C-alpha positions in Angstrom: 72.3 105.7 132.8 74.7 107.2 129.8 73.3 107.1 126.4 74.3 104.3 124.1 77.1 105.0 121.6 75.9 104.8 118.2 78.1 102.4 116.1 78.4 103.8 112.8 79.2 101.9 109.4 82.5 104.1 109.3 83.3 102.8 112.8 82.9 99.2 111.8 85.1 99.7 108.6 87.7 101.3 110.6 87.5 98.7 113.4 87.8 95.8 110.5 90.9 97.6 109.2 92.5 97.8 112.6 91.7 94.0 113.3 93.4 93.0 109.9 96.3 95.2 110.8 96.9 93.8 114.1 95.8 90.2 113.6 95.4 89.3 109.8 92.6 89.1 107.6 92.2 85.4 108.8 90.9 86.6 112.0 88.4 89.1 110.8 84.9 88.3 112.0 81.8 90.0 113.8 83.3 89.0 117.1 86.8 90.5 116.7 85.2 93.8 115.3 82.6 94.0 118.0 85.5 93.4 120.6 87.5 96.2 119.1 84.5 98.5 119.4 83.5 97.4 122.8 79.9 96.4 121.6 78.0 93.5 120.9 78.0 91.7 117.4 74.6 93.2 116.7 75.8 96.8 115.6 78.6 95.4 113.3 76.2 93.2 111.6 73.4 95.8 111.4 75.8 98.2 109.6 76.8 95.7 106.8 74.8 92.8 105.3 77.5 90.3 105.3 81.4 89.9 106.4 82.3 90.2 102.7 81.1 94.0 102.9 82.8 94.6 105.8 86.1 93.1 104.1 85.6 95.2 101.1 85.1 98.3 103.4 88.5 97.4 105.1 90.2 96.8 101.9 89.4 100.3 100.6 90.7 101.9 103.9 94.0 99.6 103.7 94.4 100.4 99.8 94.4 104.1 100.8 96.7 103.6 103.6 99.1 101.7 101.5 98.9 104.5 98.8 99.7 107.0 101.3 102.5 105.1 102.9 104.4 104.4 99.7 104.3 107.9 98.2 107.7 109.7 97.8 108.7 112.7 99.8 109.4 115.9 97.8 112.8 115.7 99.2 113.6 112.4 97.8 116.4 112.5 95.1 114.9 109.7 92.9 111.3 109.5 93.4 110.9 106.2 91.6 113.5 104.6 93.8 112.0 106.2 97.0 108.4 104.7 95.8 110.1 101.2 95.4 111.8 101.3 98.7 108.5 102.6 100.5 106.7 99.7 98.9 109.3 97.2 100.2 109.2 98.9 103.7 105.5 98.4 103.8 105.9 94.7 103.2 108.2 94.7 106.2 106.4 97.0 108.7 102.7 96.1 107.7 103.0 92.4 106.9 99.3 91.7 107.7 98.1 94.5 105.5 100.4 93.6 102.8 99.2 90.0 102.8 95.6 91.3 103.0 96.1 93.5 100.0 98.2 91.5 97.7 98.2 87.9 98.6 94.5 87.2 99.1 92.5 86.0 96.0 89.4 87.5 96.7 90.6 91.2 97.2 93.8 91.2 95.0 91.7 91.8 91.9 94.3 92.9 89.4 97.0 91.1 87.7 100.3 92.8 86.4 98.7 93.3 83.2 95.8 95.1 84.4 98.1 97.0 86.7 100.2 98.3 83.6 96.9 99.2 82.0 95.7 101.3 84.8 95.2 104.9 83.8 96.4 106.1 87.2 100.0 104.9 86.0 100.1 107.1 83.1 101.5 110.2 85.2 104.1 108.0 86.8 105.1 106.6 83.6 105.4 110.3 81.9 107.6 111.5 84.8 109.7 108.4 84.5 110.1 108.6 80.7 111.2 112.3 81.3 113.7 111.4 83.9 115.0 108.6 81.9 115.0 110.5 78.4 112.7 107.7 76.9 109.1 107.3 75.5 106.5 106.1 77.7 106.5 102.5 76.4 110.1 102.1 77.3 109.2 103.8 80.4 106.6 101.0 81.1 109.2 98.3 80.4 111.5 99.9 83.2 108.3 100.0 85.5 107.2 96.5 85.1 110.5 95.1 85.9 111.1 97.4 88.9 107.6 96.6 90.2 108.2 92.9 90.0 111.5 93.2 92.0 109.9 95.5 94.6 106.7 93.5 94.9 108.9 90.3 95.2 111.1 91.8 98.1 108.0 93.1 99.8 106.2 89.7 99.6 109.3 87.8 100.9 109.4 90.1 103.9 105.6 90.1 104.5 106.0 86.3 104.7 109.3 86.3 106.7 111.2 84.8 104.1 113.7 87.5 104.0 115.7 89.6 106.5 115.2 93.4 106.0 118.3 95.2 104.9 117.6 98.5 103.5 121.0 99.1 101.9 120.5 95.7 100.0 117.1 96.4 99.0 118.1 100.0 97.6 120.9 98.3 95.7 118.8 95.7 94.2 116.3 98.2 93.1 118.9 100.6 92.0 120.3 97.7 89.7 117.0 97.1 88.3 116.0 100.5 87.7 119.4 101.9 86.2 120.0 98.5 84.5 116.6 98.5 82.8 117.0 102.3 81.8 120.4 101.6 80.2 119.3 98.6 78.3 116.4 100.6 77.0 118.9 103.1 75.6 121.1 100.3 74.3 123.8 100.9 76.9 125.1 98.6 79.7 124.7 98.9 83.3 127.8 98.5 85.6 
């Protein structure tokens, strides 16, 4: 008889992530995770005390996956526009993960004010300010408008309320980005 496969905490968390990615967070339970792993529910429930702990672990994996997905490539001409387009594309391609990360009360966690105060944003704002020839406070205003539009489009796509058209999405993001940049400098955007 072959030895039993030991189900680790990491395996359970990874399986929970995959269940959410394929079937949505509404369908995450000990049974769906155990089916994914090919085991009984006992090892799943042994690894974590509650399903909420499993959701939290899956959220961490999903958040890391999202961060990697949206990062611009070195070859991107405008990293901010690339970041925005990648964010929108995530809403289109990973609908269930997007809804889990950003449209569940329990795990959303941060409002826009908290996002804007996040120390991790400072590096992006410095790069943005340098590229726009503004200070970081003006860059923060541009980023906020840009983020709201990108998040809105991604939300619409994740909820099947908009057809994905990369050219249209790019144009909207460019209009917001360059329009806000021009308004911060006292000019007008064409």
